Structures are given as C-alpha cells and as structure tokens.
DODORO-447950 format. One record per residue: residue in one letter; x, z, y of N, C-alpha, C, CB in turn. Coordinates in steps of 0.02 Angstrom, whole numbers, plus 32768, in hexadecimal, padded with zeros to 4 digits. Last residue first. Glycine has a CB too. Layout:
AXZYXZYXZYXZY/...
***
This chain:
E81777F8688A281957F5088A581BC7F27885E81BE7F6288D8/L810E7FDE886F81167FBF88B181447F8288B9812E7FEF88DD/G8131803A881181117FFE87F781037FD9883480D2800B87CA/L817580B2882B811880B6881D80FD8075881A80E780DC885E/G81E28090882C81C680BB87F6819180C687F281D880EE87F0/R81FB8045889481FC8029886781D6804888228239801D8867/R81DE80AC88EF81A7806C88EB81C1805788B381A2802D8928/G8249810E88D48201811A88DC81D180E888D781F581348913/I82B780A1890C82B780B988C3827580E088B882FA80E988B2/A8297809B89958291805C896182918074890B82DB80278970/N8232812389B7826180F389D3826380B5899282B3811E89E4/L818E81608A0F81BA814389C681E5812789E78199810C898A/E8159817E8A6F819781A18A7081BE81928A2F818A81EB8A7A/Q80DD81508A74810981308AA2815881548A9B80E681388AF1/P809781A08A1780A7816A8A0780E181518A2E807481478A09/S80BB824D8A2F809382098A4D80C981C58A20809A82048AC1/F80B782DF89E980EC82B389FB80B682698A0C812E82AB89B4/R806883668A42806C833F8A2580A482FD8A26803A83398A2B/G803883AB8ABD807C83B68A9E8093838E8A60807F83FA8A8C/R7F9F83F58A7A7FCF83E28AB4801183E28A9F7FCC840F8AF0/W7F1583CF8A147F5D83ED8A1C7F6C83BD8A5F7F9983E289CF/T7EC0839489C47EBE838F8A077EEC83CD8A2E7E70838F8A1A/S7EF3836E894F7ECA833C895F7ED2833A89A77E8683438948/E7F2C83C188EF7F5B83A089347F33838989527F92836A892F/Y7EEB83F088837EF5842F88B27F13840788FD7F368470888B/D7ECB83C188127EA8838B88587EC083CB88897E328371885A/E7EAA83BD87867EA583FB87B97E9283E587F87EE7842387C2/R7E9E837A86F97E82835D87387E6983A987777E3483258718/P7F30837C86A77EEA839486BC7ECE838086FE7EE883DD86BC/F7F9882E7869A7F84832586B17F3A832B86B67FA4833386EF/D7F9D8251869D7FA48287865E7FA182BE86587FCD828B8645/P7F71822687297F51821F86D97F56824286AF7F5F81F486B5/P7F9B82B987927FAD826E87887F7B82688735801A825D8782/S7F27830288087F40830087D57F6582BA87AD7F12831A87BA/L7F3E829988B87F0382BE88787F4282D088477EB8827A8848/G7F53826C89337F6482B589137F3F82E188E47F6A82DE8943/R7F3481E589457F00821889637F12826189457EAE82018950/E7FAF81BA891E7F8D819F89577F5E81D989757F64815C8941/F7FBE81E488967FE6820188C67FD081F2890F802A81EC88BA/A7F5E819188577F5F81DE885C7F8F820A88977F7981F48813/G7F98811588687F55812A88877F44817C888A7F1D8105885A/Y8007811B88168018811988697FCA81288890803D80BB8884/V8009812487968005817887C180048160880F805C81B787B1/A7FD980BC877F7F8C80EC87757FA8811787A87F72811B871C/K80568082877B8019806987AD7FDF809D87C27FF1802C8788/A808380B7871C80A980CE8756807380C1878E80F480A58761/Y804480A386AA804880D186C3804780D2870F807380E786A8/R807A801086A68032801C86AA8023806586C7801180138662/Q80FA802E869880EC801086CF809E801886CD810A7FC786D3/N80FD805B861281158087864D810580678690816380948649/K80DE7FEC85BC80C3802C85BE80C58054860A80E880528587/A81567F8F85F381037F76860880D87FD3860680D47F2885AF/C81CD8001862E81B67FD5860181787FBF861781B57FED85C1/M82548056868E8208802C868D81FE8002865282007FF586CD/P826E810C8643827780B786528246808C8654829B80958624/A826B81948664821A817B8642823E812A866881AF81AE8671/A82A4821D866082CC81ED8669829281D28641831C81ED8657/P824982A986C2826D82A08670828F824E868A821F829E8613/V8243834B8712824382F8871C826782E386D7827682D88769/Y821E83D38750821883B386FF82158373872681CC83C986C0/M8270845787918243841F87A6824583E9875C826683F687F8/V82618506877D828A84CD876F825D849F878A82A084BF8726/N82A585BB878B827B857687A282A3854187A1825D857787E8/G82AE8644877582BD8604873E828585D9875482B8861786E2/W830E86CC87E082DB869187BF82FC8661879E82B0866987F2/G83408766877E834C873B87B6830386FF87A583A9871687B2/Q8323878C86EF83528794870D835B875A87498383879B86DC/Q828687CA869F82A9877586BC82DA87AA86FA8252872086F2/N8267880E861C827888338667829187E9868C82C7887E8664/E824987C585A28226880E85BC821F8816860D8259885385A1/V823087188568825E87548598821B878B85A98289872985F7/A824F86A284E7821F86E685058255870A85348200872784BE/A827585F284F6826F863884DE8256867B850582AE864684CB/V8226856684E68246858F8508823185DA84FC8241857A8548/S826B84E4847382338521848F8255854384BA82138559845A/H825C8446841282858475844C825984B38453828D844E84A0/I829983BF83BB827C83DF83B6828C842683E9827A83DA837B/L82B4831383FB82D1835983FA8296838283F582FE836D843A/D827B829584308278829E83F7827782F683CF82AD827483EB/C82A9827F84A5827B828884A1825F82A3845F826B825C84B6/H833E82DD84C7832D82A984BD82D582B284AE835D828E8486/W835C8332856C83548344851E832C8307850483288390850F/W83B6838C85F8838E835485DC839A834C858B83A383108604/V83CF83D6867783C783D08627838F83A5861B83B984168601/S842983F6872183FF83CF86FF83F783DE86B08416838E870C/D844B846687B48465844587708419842287468491848C8738/G841C84928811844A845588188448844587D48496845E8837/A845B854A87EE842E851E8807844484D188168416853D8840/R849B85338743849485568783845D851387B584F5856A87A9/V8490857B86918482854D86CB848B855587238440854486C1/E84CF85A6860184BC85C2864984BA857C866784F585FD8671/P849A8534858684D6855685A484B5858085E38514851B85BD/I83FD8540851984268512854C846C8546856C83E784F58597/P83FD8577847883F9857784AD841E853184E2840E85B884B2/R83C8852583D7840E8553840883F1853D844A8476853383FE/L8388851F833B838A8528838483BF854D839F83518548839A/A83B4852682A983D484F282CE83C68513830E83B984A582C5/R834C8567825D838F8580826883B7856C828F83AE857F823E/M82F1850E825F82E2855882948322858582A082A68594826E/L82FE84C28210831084A0824D830384CF828582EA845F8257/L82F7850A819D833484EC8197833A84DC81F0833284A3815A/P827185218199828F855C819E82E5854481AC827C85898156/H81E484E7819A821B84D881B0825484FD81BE821084C081D6/W817285348176817984E4816981C884C2817A813E84BC81A1/Q817D85AB81B28160859E817E816E856D815181328598818B/T81BC85A7822181ED85BB81F881C385A781B48205860C8204/S81948503828A8185854E827A81CE855F823F81258557824E/V815D849C8305819784AF82D7819184F082B081D584B482FF/P80BF8427832980F4847F8329812B847482FE80C984D18302/L80B583BD839380BE83BE835080E9840A835080E783748331/V802383DF83F9806583DB83F1806B83D483B48088840C8408/Q7F7983AA83EF7FAD83D684137FE583C183F37FA48424840F/G7F08835683B57F0D837684047F3A83A684117ED18396841C/P7EF8839583187EE0837183517EE8837583927EB183718350/A7F9A83E282DD7F5083E182E07F3683B083187F34842A82EE/V800684188254800383E2828C7FB683DD8291802B83948279/G8028846281F480298472822D80048464826B8053846A8233/C80538401818C80808425819E807B845981F080B383F18199/L7FEA83B38179803383858191806283D181B3801C833381E6/Q7F7B838680F77F8783A181307FD9838F81487F7583EC8128/D7F4A8352807F7F1E834A80C27F44836581177ED2838180AF/E7F7D83A180247F7E836380327F6E833C80637F6A83508012/P7FF9842780447FB3841980437F9783C7804F7F978447807C/V809A8425800C8071842E804D80188406803480A683FB809C/D80F584187FAC80CA846C7FCE809D844E7FF380FA84AE8008/D811683A07F9480DD83BB7F7180C384007F8880EE83BF7F2B/L814583528025815383647FF0812083947FCA818D837B7FF8/L8117831780AD810B82E1806381148317802C815282968055/P8138835B810B80EB835D80F180E0832780AB80B5833F8138/R81CA8330811A81B3838981048160837F80E581B083CD8161/L81CE82C7816981CC82CC810881C6830180F5820982B880DA/L81D582DA81F781AD82AF81CF81A782AE817F81C1827581E1/L8224833D81F981F6834C81FD81C1831B81EC81F78363822D/Y82B0830D81C78298833D81AD824D834F81AD82B8836481C3/A82C282A9823282A2827981F7829582C681BE82EB822781D0/M82DD82F18294827F82CB829E827E82C6825F8267827482CB/A83578309828783378327827C82E58324828983568349828C/K839F82AD82F1838A827B82AA835682BD828483E6825D8268/P83D78305835383A282C68365837F82A9831183DC82778396/I83EA8388836483FE8361832F83BA8328832A840D839682E7/P83D5841483AA840B83E083C0841383AA83888455840583CD/V8351845783BC8379843F8389839B840E8399835C84308357/C835484C2845E834484828436836A848983EF835F843B8460/H830A852A84D983448525849A833084E7846D8345856F8464/L8308855E857A82F28545853E83338530850582C685058553/V830986208595831585D185A3830785A6856A836085C285B8/G82F8869985B582C5866D85A582C1861585AE8296868985CB/Q838D86E985CE835786D88615831D869D85FC838D86AF8664/D840886BA85A283DB86DC857F839286EE85A784008719856A/A8459865485E78429864885BA840686728589843E862285A0/R8414866C86A18440866D865F8418867A862C8478869E865C/M840785FD872883E4862686E6840D863886AE83AB85FD86C4/D83F085D187C0840D85EB879683E6860B875E8431860F87B4/S8376855A87FB838A859D880383B885A387CF835485D18802/L833484EC87E983428507882A834F8544882D831585008853/A837084768770836B84C28788836184C287C683A384EE877C/T830683F18732833B83F6875E8335844C8772833283BB87A2/W82EB83AC86AA82D783D286CD831B83E486EA82AD840186AE/G829F833D861382E18361863B82BD8380866F8322832E865B/Q82A982C28589828982F785B882C4831085E682658338858C/F82E4822A858D82EB826C857C82B7827C85AF8336828F8581/T829C81A7856F82CC81B4854F82D881F7854B82F981948563/R81E081A18568821781CC858E824E81CF855F8200821985A4/F814A813B858A818B8152856281D28163856E8196812B853D/V80BD81A285AB80FE817985BB813D817C8582811B81978602/S805C81EA859E804681B8859A8079818585A2801881B885BE/C803582A185848063826B85B2805F8221858680C3828A85B9/T7F9082BA859E7FD482C985857FF9828A859D7FD982D68531/V7EEB82E5858E7F1E82CA85B97F5F82EA858C7F1782E38611/T7E7582E084F67E9882FD85387EC182DB85587EBB83318531/D7E7482AF846B7E4C829C84A77E4982BA84EF7E13829F8495/R7EDC8251841B7ED9828C84467E9F8275846F7F1F829F8470/Y7F1A81F583D87EEF820E83B97EE2826283EA7F0B820D8367/A7F7C81C684117F47819384157F0581CA83FF7F57814983DB/Y7FFA81EF84667FD4821284557F8C81ED84527FDD8248847C/E8046817B8469806781B18448803B81ED843C80A181C4846E/D803D80DA84328010810A84558025815884517FC981028437/V80DE8088843B80AE80BE8413807D80D6844F80DE810883EC/E812D801E846E80EA8003844B80BE8056843481057FC783F6/T81A0805F84848172805384C68127804084AA8193801084FB/R81D88050840F81C6809E841E819B80988467821880D58428/H82097FE083CF81B97FF083BC81AD803C83EF81AD80018350/A82AE801283E482837FD283C2823F800383A982B47FA18370/A83148066842182D980658431829A803C841B82E2805F8461/D837780BF83C38362807D83BD830C807D83DF836B80668365/W839A814C83AA83AD812C83E7839A80E483ED83F3813183EF/P837B816F832C835A8191835A8360817D839F836A81CD8355/D8393810C82AA83B8812182E4837F8134831583EA80E68301/Y83B0810581E6838D8125823683B08129826483758169823C/A840480E9819683FA80AC81CB83BD80C7820083DF805A819D/A8415814F814184458142816A8438811681A68473812A8146/F838B8150810D83878187813983E0816B816E838681E580FC/D832D80F480C9837080FA80D7838C81198116838580C080D3/N82B580F3808882E4811D806C8321810B807B82E08122802D/R825680A980E2827E808E80A982B780B08076829D805E80C7/Y823A810C814C8207810180F9822680CF80E081AD80E880F8/L82B18102818882A78141815F826681388127829781828198/S829A808381C682D0808F819482CA80C78169830C809681B3/D821780AA82068213807981E48260806F81A882048041821D/F81F480D7828582298107824F822380D682088204816C823C/V81BA806F82D781EE809D82E3821880D282AC81D080C18310/K815080588278818D8024828081C78046829A817D7FE682B1/L810080C38281812380AF82418156808A824C80FC808C8213/Y80E180C2830B811380EF82EC813580DF82BE80FF812182D9/A8082805482FE80C38056832B81058090831E80A680638376/P802C80A882C38045806682AD808C805382CE800F803082C1/H8012815A82B7800C810882DF803280D082C480278108832C/L802181AB825B7FF1818A824C7FEC8147827A7FBB81B5824D/W809C82128267808981DC822B805781A88227807981FC81F8/R808B822A82EE80CF821E82CB80DA81ED829580E4825882B0/E8013823E831B802481F88325805D81DF82FD803281EC836B/L7FFE82B6830C7FE0829F82CF7FFE825882D27F8B82A482CB/A806382B98395805882F18345804582CF831A801F832F8340/G80C78283841980A7827383DB80AA82BB83A580D1822D83BA/S812F82BD848281258267845881058270841F816C823A843F/D81738354843E8145832D8458813B82F0844A814A832D848A/T818C83D183D081A9839583E4815F837C840581CE836583A1/H81B8848E83C88186845A83BF81B6841183DA8138847083F4/P81B3853A83D381D684F883C881AF84CA83AB820F84FD83A1/G815A85948452815F8587840E818A854583F5811C858383F8/L818985E384ED816885AB84C38185859684838166857084E9/G817B8681853D81938641852881628616850681C9864A84FE/S814A86FC855E815D86E88530816386AC850E814D8702851B/S8183873585FA815E870585C381698700858E815E86CE85CA/R818387A18671817F87A68631814C877285FE816D87E9862E/T81F087AC870481B2879886E581B287A4869681A5874E86F5/G826087E1875782048814872B81DD87FC870A81C6882F8754/P824F874387DE826E879387A1823287BA878E82AA87DC87CD/P81D686B9879881FD86EF87C68227872A87A181C5871487F4/R81D88626877881DF865987618203868F878181F1864C8732/R8194859287A181AE85C587C4819E860287A1819785C68807/R819D84E2877581A78526875281BA8564879581F2851B8712/V811F845B878B8165847587A2816984C8877C816984788807/R811183B4874880F383F487628140841A877A80BE8423871E/D811982FB8760811A834787488103837687678150835F873E/P811C8256877880FD828F878680F282C8875980CA827E8798/Y818881E687588163820C8734814C824A87628187821E86F5/L81AE814C878A81B4818687A6817F81C5879F81BB817387E1/A820680FA871481C980FC872A81CF81418751819380F686F1/N82A780B88736828580E88726824580E8874D82A9811E872B/V831B803B872382DC8041873D82AE8070871782C080018741/E837F801986BF8393802F86FE83598031872883C78007871B/P834B7FF8863883738034864A83798051869783B580248633/D82C07FB4861482F67FAD863D83167FE8864282E67F958679/F829A7F98855E82897FB485B882BF7FB185C6826A800085D4/W82A37F42850A827B7F7084F0826B7FA5853F82A87F9784A7/Q82D97EA384D082DC7EDC850A82A47F08850782DC7EBE8553/R82E57E6C844482B27E70847882DB7EA78498825E7E808461/G83257E6183B783157E0883E582E27E1E841D82E27DBA83A8/Q83387EC7838982FD7E9A836D82F67E64839082BC7EB8836C/S835F7F0A842A83677F0F83E583337EE383C083627F5983D0/E838C7F6F84BA83767F2E848F83847F1D845B83817EFF84A1/S83A47FE384CA836D7FCF84EB835C7F8784D483797FD68536/K83E78071847783F1802B847383A98003849983FC8019841D/W840680F484F183EB80CC84AB83F3808484B2839B80D98499/L846981098553846E8127851F8452810784E18457815E852B/R841B80DF85D9845780AD85A4846B80D4856984A9809885CD/N83D4814585F583BF811185DC83F180ED85AC83AA80EC8610/L843781998630840281A585F783FE818385C983C881A58607/F845A8142869F84918149867184708174862D84D38174869B/G83E7815386D883F7810C86C2842F810B868E840C80DF8700/Q83E481D08703839E81B786D783BC816986BA834681AD8716/V843681C78770844381ED8725841281D986F6843E823F8726/R8410818C87CA845A816B87AA844D8192876884B4818187D7/A839D81D187EF8399817987CB83E0816E87AB838C812F8811/M83CA8233882183A5824287F383A881F887BD835E825A8816/R840C81F8888784308226885B841D822F8819843082628873/E83B981E488DA83DE81A288B783FD81C988868417817088E5/H830D820B88C58346821E88DE838881F088B78346826E88D5/Q827A821588A2829D81E388B882F281CC88CD827B81E088E3/R826882928872826E82658846828A821D8866822D82628825/L82A182ED88E182CC82EE889D82B682B8888182C5832C886B/Q823082C38938827782B2894782AF82C58901828C82E18990/M81C882EC88FA81C282B788F3821782A1890F817E82A18917/Q81D3837988ED81D6835F88AD81E9831888BF819383698882/A81DA83998988821083B3894F8217837E892081FA83F88924/R8153837689AE81AB834389C081CE835C899481E0834D8A10/S80E083708933811083888965815083698968811C83CA895E/W809A833A88BC8098831B88F780B78346892D805483088905/Y807583A488488092836C884E80B28341888180748354883C/I804984308809804B84178844808683E588348053844E887F/P801B84B387B48002846387A2800B843387E07FAB8460878E/F80A4850A8772807784FD87AF806184BC8796809C84FE87FE/I80B6856686D680C8852B86EA808F8527873480C084EF86A4/Q810885F2869180DB85F886C480F585A886E880E6864886F7/P811385BF85DB811F85DE8611810285D6865A815585D68612/R808885D6857680B585AF859880CF85CF85C280A0857D85B2/S808D863984D7807C8610850780AA85F785468049862C851B/A80B88614842780B8864F846180958620849F811486718478/E809985D783BC80A0860683A080B0863A83ED80D785F98361/L8045855683C98077856983CB807085B383C28094855083FE/N7FAB850083E07FD4851683A18008853B838C7FE784F2838E/G7FB084F484677F7F852D84587F95853683FC7F1B8511846E/F7FD984A984CB800F84C084A07FE284F48480805884DB84C5/F7F65846A85157F97843984E27FBF845684B07FCC84148508/R7F0E8488855C7F1084B3851F7F4B848284EF7EB684BE84F8/D7F0C84A485FD7F1B846A85D27F33849585917F58843085F5/V7EE184F5866D7EB284DA864A7EB984B586047E9B84B78674/P7F12858986C27F2D855586937EF1853D86757F61856E865D/G7ED785AF87607EF185BF871F7EFA858A86FE7ECC85E686FA/R7EB3858C87E17E6A85AA87AF7E8B85C6875D7E238552879C/Y7EDB85BF888A7EF885B288377EBD85C988107F4585E6881A/I7EBE85E388FC7E9385B088ED7EA685AD889E7E9E8569891B/R7F1E863B89237EE2864B89327EBA862688FC7ED3863C8979/E7F888605890B7F95863688F37F49865088E47FC4865B891E/F7F93859A89757F91858E892A7F7C85C989077FD48578890D/D7F8E858889F97F7A85C489DA7F6085C589977F4E85E089FE/N7FD185258A387F99850D8A347F7F85438A007F9784C28A24/Q8057856C8A57801F85468A7C7FDE853D8A75802A85158A7E/A8091858F89CC805F85D58A02803485AA8A31809B86158A44/L8098850589A680768543898F8061856B89B980978568896A/Y80FD84F28A0A80C984C389FB809984DA89D880DD848F89DD/G8159855989FF8137855C8A388103852F8A34815E85518A6E/L818C853989798184856F89858145857E89BE81C385818993/L81D384AF8997819D84B6896E81788508897281BB84A38925/D823584EA89EF81FC84B789FD81B084C489DC8215847189DF/Q8273852089978265854B89C7821F852E89E982A3855089F8/D82AF84CD89498282850D8939825C8534896382A28539891F/W82F28484899982B3845C898082988494895582C3840F8952/A835584CD89D0832684A889F482F9849A89D5833784768A0E/S839D84CB893E837B851D8966834A8509899983BC85538997/V83C1844C8934838A846688FE836784B6891C83B8847288A7/T8414844B898E83DA8425899183BF8442897183D583EA8984/D848084B4897F845A84B689C0840C848289B2849684918A06/R84BA84788905849084B588F5847E84D2893B84BA84EE88C4/A84A483D488DC84BC840488F9848F843C88FC84D183F08932/F8491839A8846847383968884849783C588A2842C83A08888/H84D6838C87D184B6835A87D484928356882C848383608793/G852E83FA879D853E83E587DA8512839B87EA858F83DF87DC/R852C83BB86EC853B83F38731854183DD876B8577841A8731/V84B283A6869884D8836E86C884F683B486EB849E832A8703/V84A883B585DE84B283D2861C84D883B9864B84C484058616/V84628363854A849E836F85858476839385B884C4832385AA/C842A832784C38423834A8501846C8352851183F8838F84FC/G844482E0843E840A82E6845583FD830C849583EA82FC8427/R84C1830283ED8497833A83FC845E832F841484B083618424/R84F6828483D484F882AB839184BE82E583A4854F82CE837D/H84E98250846084BE822C842C84C9825883DF84DB81D18426/I855682B8849684FF82B0849B84D6828D846F84EB829084D5/A85B58281845B85A482CB844F855E82CE847285DD83048471/A85D98205847485C88204842A85AD82478428860781F683F3/R85EA8213850985B281E284F985AB81FC849785D4817A8511/Q8661825784FE863A826D851585EE825D8501864C82658548/E86BB81E784AF86A4822C849A866F825484B886D58252849C/A86AC8192851D8697816F84E2868081B684B086DE813984C0/S869F81E485C286BE81C1858886A581B6854A86EF81DA857B/V866B81A7864A865581D6861A866A81C585EF861C81E2860E/R8680818086D886BD81A086B8869A81CD866586E481E186FE/G864081508748863A812E87048672813386DE862B80EA8708/A862681A287B48660817387AE8652814E876386AE81A087B2/A85A981E1878885A881B587BE85E5817A87BC85AD81E287FE/I85CB8228871F85A881F1870D859A81CA8740857381FE86EE/Q8631827D875B86438256872F861A82148715864C827E8703/E85DF82B287BB8614828B87CD86368274879D863B82A687F3/Y858F830B874F857282DF878D85B982B68784855F830E87E7/D85E3834786C885E68359871F85C28304873B8658836C8745/L85968374862485B88330865785AA835C869F858082CB8653/E858F83C08582857B83BE85DB85B2838785F9858A841A860C/P853683D084F5856683B48523855E83BF85768566836A8513/W84FB845284A584F6843484DB8518841184F484ED844E84FC/A852184BC84428506847A8436850E843D846184C884828432/H858385478403857C850F8446855B84CC842685D384F7846E/G85A0858E839E8560857783A98548855583E0853E85A383A5/G863585718381861285B683A285C685BE83B3863185C383E4/H864C8514833F865A85118394863C854183A6864384D583C3/A8609853582C48652853382CD866C852D830B866D850582AC/D859A851882E7859F856682D385E8855F82DE858385858280/I858B848382E3856E84A9831E859184FE83028504849F8324/S859B8469825585D58452828B85BF847E82D385D483EE829B/A853184B28216857584CA821985A984C38242858B84BD81F1/I84CA844F824284D984A7824C851C84B9825684C484D5820B/E84FF83ED81FF850383F0826384FA8427826F84CA83C88298/Q84EC83F48186853C83ED8195852A83E681EB856D83988166/E84658413817E8487844B816C84D1843A8194848A84568115/I843B838C8191842583CE81D2845783FD81B983C883FA81D2/F846C8355811B847E833E8168847D837481A0844983078181/A8417839D80BE845A839F80BA8485839181088469836A8083/S8392835880EE83AB83A480F183F183B080F1839383CC80B8/V83A782DF80C5839582F3810E83AA83358122834C82F2811B/E83B282EC803783E982CF805883E582D780B383E7827F803E/A8335832D802583808334800E83BB8325802E838983147FDF/F82D782C0802D82DC82F9805F83138320805382A283248060/L830A826A7FDD830F825D80278310829C805782D48233803B/S82D582B37F6B833182957F64833E82907FBA833F822A7F32/Q824F82BC7F85827A82F17F7F82B882DF7F88827583107F48/V823382207F82822B82597FC5824A828D7FAD81DD82757FDE/D8260819D7F39825E81ED7F26826682117F5E829582077EF5/G81ED81397F8E8200814B7F4C821481937F3D823581217F3A/I81B88103800381FD812E7FFB8215811E7FBF81F7817E7FFF/R813880DC7FE2817780B2800381B380C67FF9817880AF8048/A810381407F9D810081017F7D813280D97F9280C780E27F86/R80EA819A8014811A81AB7FD68132816B7FA680F281E27FA5/L809D8141806980E681368089811D816D805580E3815380EE/A8014813B80238040810D8030808E8113804B802080ED8055/R800381D1801C800F81AE7FD7803E81797FD87FD181907FBC/K7FF881E680A8802C82088073804781EB8037801182408059/M7F8C81A180C77FC7818980E5801381A780BB7FC181A18136/R7F3481D980827F3181A380737F8D817E807E7EEF8188809F/V7F28825A80B87F2A826480897F4A821A80597EED82818084/I7EFC822681427F4D825081307F5C825380F17F5482A08144/H7E8981FF81257EB681CA813D7EF081FA81307EAA81A9818E/E7E45827C81147E3E824480EA7E8E820580E47DF4821E810F/P7E4882BA818A7E6B82DB81547E8D829C81217E318310812A/Y7DE7827981E77E41825781D77E65828181B27E77824E821B/N7D73826581E37D89826281AF7DD9826081B07D6982318193/D7D4B8251826C7D518282825C7D6782A182197D28828D826C/P7DD981E482C47DA681F482967D93824482707DB781C58264/L7E2281D883597E2A81FC83077DE5820D82F07E5B824B8302/T7E40811C838B7E26817483A07E2A8199835D7DC7817F83C0/K7E7C80B883467E8E80C683927E6A810E839A7E6F808583CE/C7EAB80A882B37E8280B582DA7E9280C6832D7E6780E182B8/H7EF6809182217EFF805782697EC2806782A27EF17FF3824C/F7F3B80C681B77F1C80EB81DE7F1D80B5821F7F3E813681E4/A7F5C807181477F3680A481287F1480D481687F6A80CE80F4/A7FB6800A81697F6B7FFC815E7F4D8044814A7F5D7FBE811F/S802C8032817F800C802B81A57FBF800581A68034801A81C3/P804E803580F18047807F81208029806E813F807780A48145/N80297FC3806380387FDA80B2802F801080D6801F7FBB80D7/M802B7FF77FC880058008800680267FFE80407FF080478008/
***
C-alpha cells in the first residue's frame, strides 16, 4: 500500500484513529524491519549524547555576529551547527540597542494601558504538555518589534541560517535564502521573582501531520525506505509544500521556518528557566518511528492529539529526554536559533533572577507559501490586528505609537510581499 494514499484529507475526519491504523500498517510494510531501523536510530542518538557529554554537556555552537557579517564562519563551525541544529549568535545587536527596544516596548504597553485591558491567554495549543507557558504578550506591531524584524543585522543572520539548508534539490529551488518573510510573533517579558512552570518538551511544525500529510511523507521518504543514512534534515525538498497544521481547526504557524529563534533583550543565566533543546536534528527519526513499535496502541501516536503540538515524554521517548541541553548564558543582544525539527522546552524557574525578556523572530525564507502569508500579514499590520496565525485578540487596533507602513524600509517591504 502507498502510505500517501492512506490519508489524504484536508481536514481531520472524526474517524482519524482508523487512518492512523492504516498509515502504521502501510509504513511498516514499506520499511520492513522497523525494530532494526529504530535500533539503528537509537544507537546514533546514543553516540551523539556521548559526544555531548564528552564535551562537558555543552551542545550549543556559538558564533560572533561579526564573523557572519564578514563571511568568516569556518567549515568546522558550519559543520557544528549542522550536527547540533542550533546556534547562539553573540553580539547580534548592541546592548544599548536592545535595551532601548525593551524600554520602548514597555512604554508602548503602558501608554496603551495593556495591564488593565489584558484578557488573558486564549491559545490552548500547548495543552498536552506537562507544564504551562511562559509569560507571553500577544503584541505584534510595536516599533521595537518591527525595527528588529526589518533590521539589516537580522536579515544578514537569517540569510546565513537559510544558506545552511539545501534550498535547491531534486531539480527545484524550494526557497530564496536571501529574502525572509517578515513573520510577526509575540514577546516574552518575565520579571525578577517570577515563578514559571515552563514548557514541556515538544516539536512545532506539525503533529499528526508529521505522519499523515502527503508532503511530509515525501520529506521523510528516505527514512520510510529504511535508509537512515540518506535522511538529511537540512534538505528543503517538499518542506515548502507541507501544510504543517492541516488538521488543526484553530490558529497556528502556517509558514516554513528554517530556524525558530529569539533575540535576548536582557541577560539570562542558564539556570533561570531558559530554553533547552535536543541538539540532534536527526532525532526526528526517533519520534517518527517510535509509534510504529509494538508497545504503542495501534490507533495512537505516543501522546499526539489533534490540534496540539507534538509532545515528547519520558514514557515514550526516554532516550530523547536524556539529550535535552540548555542554552548557555546569554547577554542582551545575543540571538538564539534552533532548527524547525528540534525538540525543545523551557525549564521551570522558582524565583527568576533578573529579567527574562525576548522577542521572537524566526528565519522564514521566501517561497510561494511564505509569500502568501506575508501578504495576509500586511493586511493585519495596516489595521493593527492580530496576525492570521494567532488568536484574534486585536489589542493594537486602536493603540497609539504603533509602527506604521510609512516606516517600512526595503527589507520590511520585501518581507511583507510588497516588492
């Protein structure tokens, strides 16, 4: 049976567990010896964990922004990012610059009385994780955020990260690495003394879709042909064709991101409720194969539920849980990036020492899919509405001090599909 024929619906039917059963059977038939393949993947991950431990548990490569700007990133440094799927860019922005953005954002919230009018979170996307979300502010159109998104230093780093991918393969160019969609996301402001239960380990960019969407079956084709060695998480082939949340009836990310990322607006120690990841891009193979083993109920996918992120747990993924590693200490102006497939979490903190403020800005290279979204974003931007991927809270529609279309530079205009 062709796996892509087992499930080819745009929306999730009520009997989707039956489709999961059929999909599992089709994938097992195609792979052959699933247990042997899973053992091969597990052995690879064991070796990667041992390598990380041999280096004192430090797993995040680090680059200075000036290395990227001058084109002085070595082949060894690129190989380290490919191996680990993540990187910290030191000095991406000057401390004074991000401190001014932080204060400008605070003034924007205060000027518009956000504390009084805030109605609380409405997005239940993370409901199947073991911990709650950090303090996220559903604000998108402040001058601080927009200046960061369209800054030439941001565009330069995004282009470098995009070029780490294979954007041309199978006779096609899947995306333009030099132009990024201006993807609006929120901000986190976590004050000193905060108690946060963090965010459980998970992956974004699709949950049920990772197994059930036809384009994802093409993305992971080598794995399902029982050829783990040929599986390349950096090949963009068919990634831009995926509807990453086709089977979710509420809002979520609808663009292709090479990397998720954020820029630090404050210094953060590594023990203060920071981001962790499993720094092994090919660990996605473990997640995909695990539900095909005999100890998983036939109509289930190791905790995956409709409309929520893909959870990673001790029950189903003990080896991956061993691999979680925190970011190093970051300073205001550093940026943090991780591959779109990487498992990540946010650790709990009992008594936040210092501020924990970040602005979320990913690398989302321009392709047909991202171009369509960019044009939709521009309509929301003009009116101060919440972007299409996010809950319709629309706090900023009447706010003073909002970034205006007249303030867009060439980078911002290209990123919104205007040029």
